[in-house]
N, C-alpha and C positions, 0 to 999 in steps of 0.2 A: 357443325356438330352441335353447337350450343343451341341454335335455333331449332334444330331437328328434335331436341329434347324439350325446349321451353314451350314452343308453339303447341304441340299436342297436349302438354300439361295444362296450358291455359284454356284451350278450346275444348278439351275433353274429346277430341276427335283425331283420327289419323292425319298426318301432315298433308298427304295428297288431297284428301277431301276438303280440308280447310283452305288450301290454295285454290281449288276449283270454285268453291263458294265465293271467295273474295274476288276472283276474276269475273264471275257472272254478275256480282253486285256492282263492281266497278264499271262494267260495260253498260249496265242499266242506268247508272247515274250519269255517265257521259252522254248517253243518248238523250236523256231528259234535258240536259244542259244545252245541247246543240239545238234542240227544238225550241227552247226558250230564246236563244240568241237569234234564231231565224225570224222569230216574231218581232224581236227588237229591231233587226236590220230593215224590216219593211217600213218602219216609221222614222228611223234615224239614218241620216246620210253620213257616210264615213267622211272624216276630215283629214286633209293632207297635213303632214307634219314636216316642217322645214328641216334643212340639213343640220341645223344646230341642235336638234333634239337629242335626248340621251340615247335613243336607239341608234341614231346615226353616228353618235360619238364612239360607239363601240367599234364600228367599222373603220372610222377615221384613225383610231388609235392603233389598230392592228396593221393597217396598210399605209401608215404615214411614211414609212421608210422604204416601201416597195417601189421599185423603179423598173420601168419597161426596158428590157435589155436591148431591144432593137432601136427604139426611138430615143431612149434616154430621158423621157419625160415622166413626171410623177403621175400616177393614176389616181383620179379623184372620183369617188362614187357619186351617182346622181341622187337627187332628193328621194327619200323613201316615203312610203305611204303606210300608215298604221292599219292593220287588218284586225277586225273585231273577232278574233278567235277566242273561244271560251277558255277561261282560266282552268287550270287543272284542279279538280275538286279537292278540297282540303278537309281536315277533320278526321273522321274515321277512315275514309278512303283517300289516300294520298299517293304520290308517286313513289315507286320503288327506288331505293337508293342503293348504290353499289357499296358493298362492305369495304371496310378499311383494309388495305393490303400492306401497309407499312406503318412504322412507329412515328407518324408525323401528326399526331392528334392536335398539337398546338396550331398547325396550319389548317388542318381539315375543319376545325371548329369555326374558323373565320369564314371559310367557303360555305359551310352549312348555314351559318347565321345570315350571311348575305343572301343565300338562296331562299331562305325562309322569309326574309323581309320582302324580297322581290315577288314572290308568289302568293303571299298572304296579305300584303298591304292593299286595302280597298282602293287607294288612289292610283296605284300602278296597274294592278291586275295583269301582270305579265304572264305569258304562257311559259311552259317548261322550256321550249326551244329558245325563246328570247332571254330567259334567265340564264340558260347555259351559255348564250353568247356573251352576256355581261361577265360571267365567270371566266370565259376565255380571255376577255380583255384584261381582267385583273391578273390572270396568269401571265399574259404578255408583258404587263408592267413589271411583274416580279422577275421575269427572265431578263428584262432590260437592266434591272438592278443587279442581278447576278453577273451579267456581262460587264457592267461598269466596275463592280467590286473586283472581279478577276483581273482587271487591268492593273490594279494597284496592290492587291493583297493576294498572297499565296495561301490558300486554305490548307488545313490539316486533312487527314484521311477521312474523318467523320464528316467534315464540311464538304469535301468532294463528293462523298456519297449522297449528301443531301442535295447538292446541285444536280447530280445525275437523276435523282428521283424527281426533281422539279422539271427537268427537261423531258423525261419520259411521260410524266403526267400531262404536261402541256401538249405534247404530240398526240397522246392518246385521246385527249379531250377534243382536239381539232378533228381527228379522224371520225370520232363518233358524231360530231356535229355535221360533218360532211355526209355521213350516211343518212342522218335525219333529213338533210336538204335534198338528197337524192329521192327519198320517199315522197317529199312534198312535190318535187318535179314530176314524179311518176303519177301521182294522184291527179294533179292539174285542176283542182277545184277552184282555185282563185288565181287569176292572172298576176296580181300584184305579188302574191306570195311566191309564185313561180319565178318572177323576175328577181325578187330579193334572194331566193335560194341560188339562182344562177350567178348572180353577182358575188355571193359568198364563195361559191365554188371556184370562181374565176380569180379572185384576189387573195382570199384569206389563206388557203392551204399553202400557196407559194410563199407568202410572207412568213407564215409560221415555220416553213421549212428553212428559209434563210436565217431566221433567228436561231433555230435549233442548230444549224450547221456552224454558224459563227461562234455560238457559245460553246458548242462541243469541241471545236478546234482549239480554242484557248484553254478549255478545261483539260483536254488531253495533253497540251503542252505543259500545263502546270503539273499534271500527274507524272509526266516523263522528266520533269525538272529540266526543261530546255530553256536556255537563255540566249538572247541575241548578243553577239559580240559587239563591242563598241566600235565606232568608226576609226579609221586609221588616223593617227595624229599627224597633222600637216601644219607646220609652223612657218612656212616660207612666205606667207602673206601675198601670194601671187607673183613673186619675183623669180620663180624658177621657170625652166623651159621644159616643155613636154613634147611628145611625138604626136603628130596628127594621124589621120587615117592613112595617108600616103607615106608615113614614116619620115615626115619632114619636121624639123624642129620649129616650135613656135612658142611665144610667150604664154605662160599660164595665166589666164584671165579669170579663173574660177574664184569667185568671191567667197565661196564656202571654205576654202582652205585658210582663210584669214581668221577663222573662228578658233578660239582656244577650247580644247576639249573640256578641261576642268573649270572653265569660266562660263561657257554658254550652254553646255550640255548637262543633262541630269546625271546625278551620281549613279553608280552601279547599284543594283540590288544585291546586297550582301546577305548571305545566309547567316541567320543568327547562330551564335556559338552556344549550343545546348550541351551541357555537361553530360557525360555518359555515366549513369548511376550503376552500371554493371548489368549483369544478367537479370532478366526479368524473373521475378518470383511469383509464380502463380499461387493463388489462394485456393485451397481445397474446399470442397463442400463440407458441411458440418458432419462430423463423426460423433455419434451419440456418446455421451458420458453418463452412463447409468450407475449412479452411486448406490442404488438399491442392491447391487450385486454383493456389497459388503454386508455381512450378517450383523444383527443387532448386538450380539455378544458371542465371542469366540469361546467355546467350551473346551476345545482341545487344541493341541499345538498345531495340528494340521489346519484347522480353521483359522488360527492366528496367522500362520504363515501365508495362507491364501489371502487373508485380509490385507497383509502388508504388501503382497504382490499387486493386488487390485488397486490399492491406494497409490502405489508408485505409478502404475499405468495411467490412472485417471489424472494424476498430477501432470504427467507428460502431455496428455491430450488437452488438458485445460490450458497449459502454457503455450501450446502450438496452435490453438484456435482462438486467440485473443481477438481476431477480426470478426468472429461470430458469437462469442461467448462474453457476456457482460460481467464485469468485475471478476476476472479469473483469479486474481491474487487473493481476494477475500475468500473465494471458494476453496482455494488450495489450503489456506491457513485453517479454515473451518473443518475441512475434511481431515487433515492431519491431526488436529486437536480431537476430533470425534473418535478417530481410530485409536489413538494412544490413551485416551482418557476413559472411553466407554466400551470399546470393543476388545482391545487387547489387554490381557492381565499384566499388571506391573509385577516384576520379579519380587519374591520374598527373600529376606535375608536368611542365609544358610550357614551352617557350621562348615568350615573348610574340610575337604575330604582327608587332608593329611593330619588333622588335629586329633590324633589318637591319645589315649591317656599317657603313654610314655613320652610323646612329644610335648604334651602340655606340662608334664612334670619337669622335663629338661628346661623348657622355657621359663618356668617359675624359678627353678634353681639358678638359672643364669641371671634372672632379674634380681634375685636376692643378693647374689655375689656382687652385682654391679651397684646395688644400693649400699652394701657394706663398704665397698671401696670408696664410694662417694662420701659417705659419712666419715670414714677415717681420714680422708684427705681434708675435709672441712675442719675437723678437730685439730689437725696439725697446722692448718693455716691460722686458726684462731690462736693457737699456742704461740706461733711465731709472731703474730701481730701483737700479742700481749707483751711478749718480751721486748719487742721493738718500742712499744709505747712506754714501758717502764724505764727503758734506757734513756729516752728523751723526756721523761716525765718532769724533771726539774726545769728544763728549758721551755716547756709548753709547746712542743713541736706539733703543728697542725696536721702535717702529713701522716704522722704516726697515728693520731687519733682517727683520721679518715680511713686508713687501712684497717684499723681495728673494727670500726663500725661495719665496713664491708664484709670482713671475715665473720663477724657475729651474725650478720644477716644471712650469709650463705650457710652457716652452721644451723640456724633455725630452719631454713628450708630443707636441708638434708635430714635433719632430725624428724621433721614432719613427714617427709617421704619415707624414711626408714620405718616410722611407726606404722604407716599404711602397708608397706611391703613386707617388712620383717616381723611386725607384731611385737615390738619391744619399746620400752620407754627410754627416757634420757639416760638412765643408769644402766641400761643393757638388760633389764628384766623384761619378761614377757608382759605385754600389755595389749589392750584392744586398739584397733585403728580408730581414726577419727570418725569414720563412717559407722563402724560398729558401736562406738561410744555414743554417737548421736542417736543411733537406732535404739540402743538400750535405754537411753534417757527419754525416749518418746518424741524426740525432735524431728526425726525422719521416719515416718511410719510407712511411707510408700516404697522403701527400698526393696523389700521382699516382694511386694506386689509388682514392682517393675521388673524384677528378675523373673517372676512367674509369667508375666506377659511376654517377655522376651523369649522364654523357653516355649511358650505356646505358639509364638509367631514362627519359631523354627520348625514346629511340627505341622504347620498348615500346608495343604496341598498346593502345588504349583506345577503346571505342565511344562515350564521351562527347565525343570530338573530332570527331564527324561534324557536318555542317552542320545547322542547326536553324532552324525557323520561329519567328516571334515568338509565335504563339498557343501552340505547344507549350512554348516557354520559360516563358511566364507560367503555364501550367497546371502545369508541374512545380514551379515555385517555390511556388505556392499549395498544391500537394499536400504538398510538404516542410514547409511551414508548419503544415498541419493535423496531419501526423504528429508534428511536434515538440510541438504542443500536447497531442496524445493521450499522448505519452510523458511530458511534464512532469506532467500531471494524474494519470496512473497511478503515476508514481514517488513523488508526494507522498502516496499512500495506502499505501505499502509501508514496512515498518520498515527504517530505514537501517542498513547494515552496511558494513564496509570493502570487501568484495567487490562489493557493490551500488554503492558510491560510484565504483568504477572503471568500472562500466557507465554510470553517469550522466555521467561525464566523456567517455568515448570515443564513445558513440552520438551525442550532440549534436554532437561534433566531426566525425563522418563526415557527418552531415546538412548541417552548415555547409560542409564541404569540397565536397560535391556541389553545393550551391547556388552557391558561388563559382565552380566550374568551369563551370556552366551560364551564369552571367552573363558569363564571359570569352569567350563565343562570340558574335560579331555575327550577328544574324538575317539570313537571306538575303533575306527579303521586306520587312521593316520593321525596320531596326536601331534599337534603343532608344538615345536619348541618354544615359540613365543607364549603359548598358553601355559606351558610348564614354567616359564620364567615368572608369569603373573602369580602362579600358585606356589612358587618357591621350591619346585621339585624338578627332577629330571624326567622329561617326557617319555624316555625309553623304558626305564626300569622303576620309576617312581621314587628314586632316592632323594632324600632331602639335600638341599644345596647350601644350608647354613644361614639362610635368611628367611624371614616369614613370608615374603612375597611382595608384590607391588600392586598398588591400587590408586584410586583417585580420591582426592579430598573434596569436601563440600565447598571450600572457599568461603565466599560470603553468602551462600544460598540460605543457610539457616537464619541469618540475621535479616536478610531482605524479605524472606517469606513471612517473617513474624509481623511485618507491617505492610505487606502488599495488599492491594485492593482486589478482592475476588468477588465475583457476582454469581458464581455457580458452585454448589456444594461439591460436585464431583471433582472440580479442579483443586479444591482444598484437600480432598481425600488423596488425590494423586500426588500433591506436594508432600503430604505426610508419608506416603509410601516411599518416596525418594529419600526422605530423611531417615526412615526406618532402615532402608537398605544400606546407605553410606555411613550411617551413624551407629551401626551395630558394633558390638564388641569385637567381632572378627575383622571387620573392615578397619577398625582403629589400630589394630596391631600391624597392618601392612605399611610398607614404606611408600610414601606418597610420591607420585610422579606427575608430570605435566601441571605442576602447581605454580603457574606463572604469576598468580596473585600475591605470592609471598614477597616478591621484590619488584621494585620499579624497573630495574634493569632486566631485560630478557636475556637470560643466560642459563645454560644447563645446570641443573642441581646435581648434587652428589648421588642421590638415588637414581636419577635418570641415567647418569653415566654408568652406574653399576648395572642397571637393567640392560642397557645396550651392549655392554661388554660381555655379559653372560649370553646374550642372544647371538652376538658375533662369534662367540666360542663354539656355538652349535654349528656354525657354518665354516669353522676353521678360518675365520677372517680376522686378520690382524690390522688394526688401525689405531693411531694415536689420538684421533679425534672422532670418536664414534657418534657424537651428537650431530656431526655434519651429514650422517646418513639419513637423518630425519628430514632433510631439506629436499624439496621436490626439484626435479630438473626436467628440461625439455630438450631432447628426449630423456626418459627416465634412466638415471645412471646409478641409483642406489640399490645395492644388492639386497638390503633388508626389505625395501619396498617391493622388489620383484619376487623375493622368496616368501615374504609374509604379507600378502595383501590385507590380511586382517589387522595388521599393525597400522597401516596407513589409515584405514577406516577408524580405528580406535583413536588415533591421534587427532583426526579431523573432528570427530564427535566431541572429544574433550575440549578442543580449541573453540568450537562454536558455542558450547555451553558456557565456558569461562568468558567468552566474548559478551554474551548477554548478561552475565553476572557482573560485568564491569560497570560500576555506577557512573 
């Protein structure tokens, strides 16, 4: 098919017309060469070539092992005579070659190179027929090598296939040469050529057949994994008696029985112990990963959800096609960073839905009562320490002075906190707080501006504030969990640098921020009790549960972001968005859970136990150690993980974010 397209393109003619013109030109050149050689033969007498010439060596090599079956003698060919046949014209008009039919170009190139040297060398001037005879001799030598190697080595499947191809090519070549010799005999132009062709047909095909049969038999035995059994072990050294033909006993005179099997015989051919790696895993063809399916910017929540789904699918395809995709881990990290930094919008901080004016007033009153109680206890402690110190004043007791200093320090802290919360001075009179005093004196001029910016930030539009169903809420949490796992696995395969450390801190923070924002929206169809626990309300009727709610803390994120190395401005903006979300006034009032960075010992905190107990109460589940329900099992045996899959995703996202924040 390739030549059918290439030749008409080169000749600018139909393929049939080009072939006819080439044949006519080739016949014309051959006729002219024959006429020139006839003129040369009238003046030059042919010379006889002895049997040691290269042309005769070809026959000797092929028939060196051929034996007459009737007489048992080796057949030797008579001396041959060189016939001045014109060499095949070279250059533009050359002999047609058969196309390659197997993937053995490394062997075919050797034959073609040898054929080219034999037919183009001006010293040899061999015809096509004699060049083919030399190639047949070379193939006979290769078959001998194969036969010798098969005696000692058992080839693999691919090597057996190569041996089969060599045998078939050898046989096919001999058949074609036999057909050419038949044509020479039928023409009968030269008596010497006829004798040479008859000798070839008499000796060479039978010798080729013998080589092919012998090699094929041993190759078939290797393919069938047949092995000869070792001889019977006989250690009597000829001292035993055996039965003759007439069943009479006689002494065993067989000298072969005196040989020791493991001393004089070759060892057995043992099959190598090849470990079984298991079931073969086939590698699929490349399945396109089209990252252009993700939009440049998600303007709506539907587009953002589609971007997250496409990102998850592409990460899976990249991880499963590492055999045909270069640097898949780098691509996964870059894709996830692009989606969460430039495509998907980072959630904005919002006022909690339950923070109405009455709830805010009650929270403020509770805070004031707690501050008054703390201040009163501090004053009483200072009074007792003063009396204790005056009692031991004469003796100079050091412990009394130490207790008094501690009590005075606690009193100062309580008074400072009371001034901020209650708005009174040390004498109990109304006074400005420290912040208000500093603002009045002009020391802190940006307090009001900061509050205005915070209020403006609360009013910004964010498509994550839309109402959501429970199925979409769970799906997005599980998708974020898978994307976090892809990011963590890929980041562990990349060399750590300061710039990449900033990516590993910000991207998990954005994913966790998005998950927290999704969980702080009550589903319109089936509100999850776990979501109600995070908001501090009852998911059924919206009743307050007596605590502000639960949330995540920044840990060391703010301190590390301050000095991290960032090379892209959009990454800095994303880090600022995470700080704005978790550092807002509403998030500060929440009871922090999953704060493993607070203590070196990994143990459940008081807030975590309280959140889990309230969640278990929604399932009527009673347990003395609710923190054990956060532990995974195989199979899964935690009722909380089964009933609230969003809790498991929330736990894993917080864990991986705090893992990257660990210095």
